C-alpha positions, 0 to 999 in steps of 0.5 A, spaced: 745 566 652 739 566 656 737 558 657 731 556 660 732 549 663 726 544 664 726 538 668 721 534 672 719 536 679 713 533 681 714 527 676 720 524 679 727 526 681 731 520 679 735 524 674 737 530 679 744 529 679 744 529 671 740 536 672 745 539 677 751 537 672 748 540 666 746 546 669 753 547 673 757 546 666 752 551 662 753 556 668 760 555 668 760 556 660 757 563 662 750 562 660 744 565 664 739 560 667 733 563 670 731 556 672 738 553 675 734 552 682 730 547 679 736 542 679 737 543 686 735 538 691 729 540 695 726 544 689 720 540 690 719 543 697 721 550 695 716 550 689 710 547 693 710 554 697 709 558 690 702 558 687 700 554 681 698 561 677 705 564 680 709 558 677 705 559 670 706 566 670 713 566 672 715 560 667 712 562 661 715 569 662 722 566 663 721 562 656 718 568 652 725 571 655 730 566 653 734 564 647 733 557 647 730 551 652 734 545 654 730 540 657 732 533 660 726 529 658 728 522 661 722 522 666 715 524 663 713 530 666 706 534 664 710 541 665 716 539 661 712 537 655 708 544 656 714 548 656 717 545 650 711 546 646 710 553 648 717 554 647 716 551 640 710 555 639 714 562 640 720 559 635 725 558 640 730 553 639 729 547 644 734 542 645 732 535 649 736 530 652 734 523 655 738 517 657 739 512 652 733 506 654 728 511 657 722 511 653 720 519 651 713 521 649 712 520 642 709 527 642 716 529 643 720 524 639 715 525 633 715 532 633 718 534 626 719 542 628 725 545 625 727 548 632 727 541 636 733 537 637 733 531 641 739 527 643 740 520 647 746 519 652 749 514 656 753 518 660 751 525 663 758 527 660 755 525 653 749 530 654 753 535 656 758 535 650 752 535 645 749 541 649 755 545 649 756 543 641 749 545 639 749 552 644 756 554 641 753 554 634 751 562 632 746 563 632 744 557 635 743 554 628 739 547 629 
């Protein structure tokens, strides 16, 4: 499955180990993740070399091509919120995970879209297990 992975970059990287664990497991499960590099340390410096227009063009193209979007939303991010909304406008399945106890945007948590699912987790292994169970449902029947 082609999965667009979304996570905070400029808004804060305190969940970077979580991003890395999620991406590592999804890649090991055989999924294609064009945004896997977003989980890497040093991504802030790397993305700083790309123009905002190029980031936009690249990312919306990847979202149009993906089968699903997976987002870690513990850190509020304008970009991730936009990506989620864009994916939903294209009727793409969107799976969001966030650490239990971290408030997430009410624009996400209050969204009744039938293609959106949100799950809190205490440990990253819980988030990964939930994502794996959802991504294994053909044809991603949310």
